[in-house]
N, C-alpha and C positions, 0 to 999 in steps of 0.2 A: 207516615213516611220517615222511612232513616235515611239519614244522609249518608249514602257510600261512592260519592264524586270524587274521591283520593283512590279508589278500591282501581286495582290492576285491571287494565281493558284487553289484555293480551290473549290471545285465545292459546289455550293451554289444551292439550292431550293427549293422552297418555295410559298407563294400567294400573291397577291393587297388584302390586307383588308381595302375595300373602305369604304366611307358613309362621310368623313369629307371633300369631294371634291362636296357632292352632293348639287342639287340647287343653281348652282354658278348665277342665275338672283336675287337671294335673296343675299343680302351682307350688314349686314353679314348673317343674319338668325339668327334663333331662334336653339340651341342647343338641341338635342333630337325631333324636329321636322321637322326641314327642314336639317338637317345632323349631323352625330354622329361619334363619334371616336371609334377604337375597343375597348371593355371590355376585363377585365383580363380574363371572360370564352372562350372569343372569342380567346385569344392570347393561352389558354390551350389547346383548341383543336387544334389548329395546331403546337404546342410544342410537343404534345402527341405522334402525329404522324408523327414525326421526322423529319419537318421541319428546314430548318438554317437560313430561312431569310425571314422576312415580307420587302411587299412594303408599305410604308403608304403614298397615297395620300392624300396631303390638298392644300387650295385654297390660293394662295398667297393674295389675298384681305382679305382675313379674318385673315392672321397672321399677316400683313403690313398694316394696313387701308389708309394710304398714302405713297407715294415713300417720301423714305428717312427717315420714320418715326421710331419709335421704335417697336419693335416686342409687339403684342398684348399680354396681360398678360395670359388672360384664354386660348387662342388657345396654347400658347406655354408651360401653365399647363397639357392641354390637351397630348401634344405630348411627353413633358417629361414625363408623366405617361405611355405612349406607352414604349415609348425608353426604359425606366429604368423596368419596369416589361418583357418585350419581351428579352430586356439582360440576366436579369436571370435566364430566362425559356432558355436560350444559343442560342437565336435567335439574328441575325444583323438585324438591323432595316434601308430600304433605305427610307430617306425622298424624298419624290417626289412633287414639284410645278406643278400639275397639270391644265397649266392654257394655252397649247397650242399654247405658244409662245408670249403673250399677258398678259396686266395687266391691269385690267378697261377699258376694250374695245379697247387699243392701242397697237402696235405692239411694242413688248423690241426691241429696237434699233430706233426706232421713235425719232421725237423731243418730244414727249409727254413722252413716257417711254425711257431716254438715257439707253444706257449700263452701266452707271455708277447705275442707278437706279436700274438694275436688280442686280450689283454684290454688291450694297449695300445688300440687301436682304441674299445675300450667306456671304459675310461678318458677319453680324449679325448673323448668323445661326452657320457659320464656327467658331466663337469665342462661344458660348452659348454650343458646343457639342468640342469645341478642345483638350480635355483629352480622349473623347470617342471612341478609335479605331472600336469600335462597331457598328458605324452609319455609311452608306455610304451615297452621296449625288447626287441624279437625278435632273440636273439642271434643266430640263424641260421638260414636258410630250408632246410628238409629236407636235413640231412646225413645220409649214407648211407654212406659207406666207412668210417668209425670203427665200434670196435664200441663197446657202450654204454660201459664200462667208460674208455674212451678221451674219448667223449666228454663223460662227465661231469664228467674232468680238465677239460678246453676249457670248461667251462660254469663250474665253479666260481672259475677263475682268473678269466672274466670278470667274474664277478658280485661278487668282493673287488673287482677293480678300480673298478668302476662304484659300490659303496657306498662306498670310500676316497675317490675324488674327488669325494663330499659329496650325490651323488644319493641318498637316502634314503627319499624320497616316491613315483618311482617303481614302480611295479609292473613285474618282468622276466619275460618270457614264455622258458620253455625248452624248448627242442625235445627230442624225442627223436632218435634214428640210424634206419638202415635206411627212409629216405626218411618215417619221422615219421605212418605210417599209424596213425590213432586205431585203426582194427579190428586191427592188429595188435602194439598196447599191450603187451597182456597173452601174447598168444603169441609176442614176444622176450623179450631180458631187460632191455628198456626199462622195465618198470614194477618188477623187482627191483631195478635196478641205479641207474637214473638216479631212478623215481620216491623211492629214498628216500636217495638221496645227496646231493640238493640242499643246500649251504651256504651261508645266507643271514642277515645278522645281522640283518636287519629282519624277516624270514619274510613279505616280499611280492612274491608270485612265483605264478605258474600254468603247467601245463603246455602249451606251445602242439603242437596235432597238425592233422593234416589229414584230409578224408575226401572222396573222391570218388564217385559213386555207380554208376561204368558199370562192366563185367562183370569187370575186373580191380583197380577202384578207382585209377586210373592218371590219370582224369580229360583222357583224351586221345579218348574216344569220344563220341558224340551217345547219347542213349539211358541207361535204368536200368534196373536189372535189375528192378525192382518198386518197386510204390509205398510199401511198408515195407522195403527195402534199407537207408536212413539210417540206419531204427531198430535195422537189426538188427545193422550194423557198429558202431553205439555203445553198444549196451549192457554189450559186457564190460567197455570202460572204463570206462562210466558207473558200473556197481555199482564198480569197481574204487577211483574214486577217492571214491564215499561208503561206502566200507568204512574208507577211510583218513583220511578228513577232508582231502584233497587239491581243488584246483580246476583247472578244463580249460576252453582258449580254443580254439574251431573256428578256425584263423588262415586255414584256405583249404578251399573248400567249392562246387561249380558244377554246373547242371544247363543240359541246352537246352531249347527251348521247347516243345515236345510236350508233352500233356495229362499223360503218365504221370511224366514228370520233374518237374512242375512238383506234382503232387501229391506226389510222394516227397520233394522237397523243403520241401515245407509239414507232411507229416510229422514227416521229421527235427527242425524247428524247431520244431514242438509239443512233439516229445518231449522236446527238450533244456531246454524251459520248465518243464516239469512235473518236471524233474532240477534246477531251478535252485541247490541247494544246492553241484551240482558243477561244473555249466558257467555261467562267466562271458557267454559269448555268442561271438561270431565276426563274420569279415568275409570277405564273398562273395568269389569270383575268377570274374570281375574286371568293374572299372571302370575308364575310362582315354580318352582321342579316340583310339587307332591301332589301335583292335583290328580295324577294319573288319566283316567278316562271322564273326567267330568264334564258335562255337558257344554259349560261354558266358557271352558279353558282355552285359551290363546297363546298357549306352549305350543312350539314347531312339533310337531313329531318328524322323526328323523330326515332333519332339516328342513322341512317342508312348512311354511308358513300354515296356519289354519283361513280360512275364507275371510274369517271375521278379522284378520290382521287386515287384509290386504282392505278393506273398507276402513278400517281405522286410519292405515296409509294415506286412503284418497282424501282424508279430512284434516290431516294435522294440521294445515293453515290457509288459512283465505285469504292470506298474504304472499304464500309462497308462488304456487301452481294453480292459481286460478286467478280471476280478474273478475269484476266488477261492474256494470255500467247503469246509468238510472237515466229515466226516461219521465213525459210527464205522467204517466200511469201504470209504469211497468218498470219492473227490476229485471234483471239478467247477469247471472254468476254462472261464467263457466270453469271447470274443474275437468282436471283428469286425473282420472281415477287411479292409474298407477303410472305416475311419473318416472319415466326410466331414465329421463335426459339427464344430463350432466348439471344444466343449468336448470335453476326453479323458476324462471322469467319467462322463458322464451317459447315455450308452448311447443317443443319440440321433443318427441318421444316417439318409439316404437310402439307401443301399446295402445291401439285405437278406443278404447274404453274411453268414455266421456262423458259426463254427466252435467245437464244445464240447471239450475236452478232459479228461483225466483219468486217475485210476488206480483201481483196485479191487482190494482181499486181500481173501480168503476163507478161511474153515477150515471148509468144510463141503461140500469133494470138488472143487472146480472152479467157474468163471464159466459160466454158460449163455447168457447174453446182455444186454445193456443197451438197454432201448427208450427214446427219446427223448420226449416230451411238449410239445406247445403248448398253455395253459391246457385240461389234461386231453384232449387229441386228441393221438392215437399219429402222429408223423410219420416216423418209421421207425427201423432200428436203427445202433446205433453198431457201429463197426470195432474188435474190438479185437485188439492187438497186444500180446503177452507181458504184463506188468503195467500196460498203459495202453490206452487206448479214444479215439478221436474220432469226431467224428460233425459233418458240414459239412452244411449245405442254406440255400438263398435264402429269404429270408422277405417274405410281400405287406406292401404297406402297413399299419400298424396298432401295436397295443402287443402284446407278445408275452411271455407267464409260459413260459419252459421249464425244464423236469423233467427228470431221469434215474431210470429203475426199471431196477435191476441186479439180476438173479434166477441163482442158483446153479443147479447142477444137483441139490440137495435141494430146489429148491421156492421155497428163504426169500427173500425181495425186502426190497430196502432203495430206498427213494424219496430223491433229494434236489433240493430247487429250485437253480437257476441263481440265484444270490445279487442280479441285478437286472435290472429289466423291460428289455426292448430296445423302442424306438420308433423304426420304420420313415416317416418321413415326406418321399414324393414329389410333394408338391404345392408348384408354383414359382408364387410371388406376383408377379403384375405392378406394379413400382412407377408411381407416376403422379406427377410436378410439376404441381401445380394452380396455381400461382401465385408470383410470385416481385415483392416490391416492395424498392423501393430507400429507404434512410432518408440524405434529406441532411443530416442533424445527423451519423450516424456513418458513414457514405460505404460502411454497409453493407447488404447486401441481403438479405431474409429469404426464403428459400427454403420452402415447406410442399407436402404434397403427404400421399398415401395408400399405405402397401404391406399387409403383414399384422404381427399384434402382433408386437411383439421383434426383426424386422427390421431388419439393419443397412443402411443408404439410404447409398450414395457416390452424387454428383453431380459428372459430369465435362463439361467447356465443352468443344466441337470435339474429341469425341473423347478425347485420352488426359490431358486438363490436369484434374487433380482439383481440386475446388473444396473438397471436406468431405464427413464423413459423417455420419448421424444415427439415433438408436434409434426405431422405432415404438414408439407407447405403445399401453396396451391398446386401444382402439379403432382401430387402423392408421394413426393421423397422426402426421406427423413433421415437425420444422419445423428449416431450420439457418439460422444466421446466418453469413455469407459474406462476403468481400472478392473480389465476380466479379472487379475488374481492369478493364483497360480493353479499350476495342473497340467499337464501334456497335451492334453487331448480337450478341447470345451466343447459342448453339445447345445444348443441356445435352440430356442424356441421363442417366438413373437406373439403377442398380443394387441389386437387394435380395440380399441372404444370410440364410437364417435359418440356428437352431440347427442344423438337422441338414446343412448346406451346401448347400441348393438356393440357385442363382442366379437371378436373374430379371432381365429388361432390361425396361425400358421399348419401346412398340411404336412409340414414335416419339419428335420430336425435341420439346423447350419452346422455342422464341424470344421472345427479352425483351432490351428495349433500355430504359437509363435514358436516353438521349438523346431529342429530339425527331424527327419529321418523319423515320421511318425506314421500310423497305421491307421487312417480316418477312415471306416466302416459306418456307411448309414444305415437304415432299416426298408422296413413298405412303405414309409410316406414319400413324398414329393421333396426329397434332401437337396440342400446344396452344401456343397465342398469346398472349401476355399486350399487351393494346393498351398504348401510349403516346400523349402530345399528338403528332397529326398523323400518326401514322402509316398505312400501307397494308397492311392483313394479306391475304394467299393463303393458303388453306391448303392446297391442291394435293390429292393423292387422299388415301382412307383417310377415317377420322372424327374429323374437327377439333373442337376446342373452342377459341372466342377467349373471354379472360377479361377484365374490364372491371373495373379497381379507382378507388377515388375521386381525382378528376384526371385522368381518360383524354386531356380532352379531347375534341377531335372528329375523328372516325376512320372508316375505310374500309373494310369488310370486298369484296373482290372477287370471290369464289368460294362464297361462302355455300351451303351444299346442304341445304336441309330435309326432305330424307330422311336424311342421316347426320350433320350438323354439329349442335353445340351451340353457345349462348352462356349464359355463365357470369357472373353479376352479383354486385358485393358489396351488399350487403341494406340497406347505406345509402343505396345509388343507386335501387337497385330491388328490392321485398322480395318481389312474387307477379306469378303469371301475369296478372294482371286487373291492375297497377297497368301491368305493360309494355304491354299491349295498348292501354290507356287512352292510353299516351304514344306511339305510333306510328301513321307517316301515311305515304300513298306519294306519290311524288315522281317526276318525268323519270326520274331515275337509276336510281330504287330507294327501298324502304322505309327512312324514317329514324326511329330508336328516340330521340326526344328526351329526358334525363335533367334537364337544365337550359338555360339560355341558355349555358352553356361548354362542355356534353358534350353530344356527339349518336353514333350509330353508325349510319350509310348502309351497306344491302345491297344492295348493285350486283345489279340483277335481279331482285329479290327484291318482292314484294308484300304487302300485308297480309293479304289473302285466305290466303296461305299461310303466314303465321305464325299467323294463325287455325286453320288444320286439323294444325298440328303443335306444339301448347303443349309436347310432350314435350323439345321443342328446347331451353325456358329451365331455367336451375341459378341457383339464388341460395345464395350463401355468406355 
């Protein structure tokens, strides 16, 4: 048994960003043609998805063009760029020598490539990254021709040199041989030899294994054996790790996009998370810009995520948007498959897809079934796989208290409540900007409006330019003081985001100018036009609102529609319908609402009688 008590226990989930190891027959090859390193935008995609780690395959021959020679400066610069940028985005980086146990066509450990040459590579990399604890070292991808004893010698030689170079805080990932399949770890002597023989003075390592779910475990075929095949193939090595106190990392795994394959991926990751003492996480195979139509690729297509990415995101952390509780003989873990909410601890989401997973230990002759309930209503039976169970469903809008009832063959039952209420909120608020007032003393404009209580409201000017954000108060009102910038006429749109992640957009534009004698013209939406001195206001189509603040001057509304539009007055100007009707009169050009000698509104082609018949058109604030 190896002592890995100091190895990291944090759950890490991410992807292989392949490309730097491509075209190994081209040594070194042409950058950007034969091989590529991940770009910043590529890293951004996975960082923004919430991942915590990327595995960076590289080709030993490119990085060190002769055994015991210096590291190639250009290759190292590419690696540094990936590491520095990814670390800044909160991602750890696994450096993976992707050479299958060989160097320049000769086996590591042979006379042509002695273990000291392999150790020299890692001594140089270890020294280079000695002060960066957010780098991990994956010594070799899928060695397969060496025996376990031979590969253990190579591994220990590399580990010794890494630690001697001063890299003591970095976790080392140790591969088995024979292609490093997780399902064959205990069926070969990997477990007995490599699993017990690693020598690391810092005790900071885990065993890196790979597992594909196609019929022969090679990862070269679409489709999987069954939805439980991932659990089946990981059970033996998981039992071994738990019984020996070792840690595991699934460096490669991947599936195609069909429903059965995606379900198998989901079930395997759920199983790994229920056995978190053994599994530290994994990196999906694969991402990277050059995969094209590769069946396992999780690169987005035309901005749309692959279904495998949705599953990966639902397993990013067992501590964020999942919660667990243990009873005498049962565990239950509650997970949101796609947490759309702003917080990752409140179980408020707009997406009702939920998964429950857990384990059950019974001494009463075996488990019969596990039924899942929502506020006392039976919503289905869990699927039982070995000592684990899973249940997935889609919850409707509302509050949900879930529980599981396990019954053994003797008829005895155990009930356990899920630890948190799940709130599915699919109601989207429509934000409205009702006013904008310019303060000449401060140079700031005060924007105000309504949305849903607690919403974050963002205000944009002429499309992409963000003016600022505000939080709606308990009564739904919001206020924002911001520098509106220059420009005669501003056209604002509003966007709201609630705690469940629902996004609402204003149904029209808010048109405003701090300058005088401007023409404000709306479009087909429900626009808000805020009057300024001497303005001409044209609402256009939709149900438009014309807003009048103190000092608005003399304004003409060219197309007021009494059947759909509205007038909104500051109460200091006009406070009631009766007051407004007392102050309106007909003219040759239309009805004129006279506030005082310096402020009036002309409604072109509208008559007093029209206004008297549509008093609901008037609002006061």
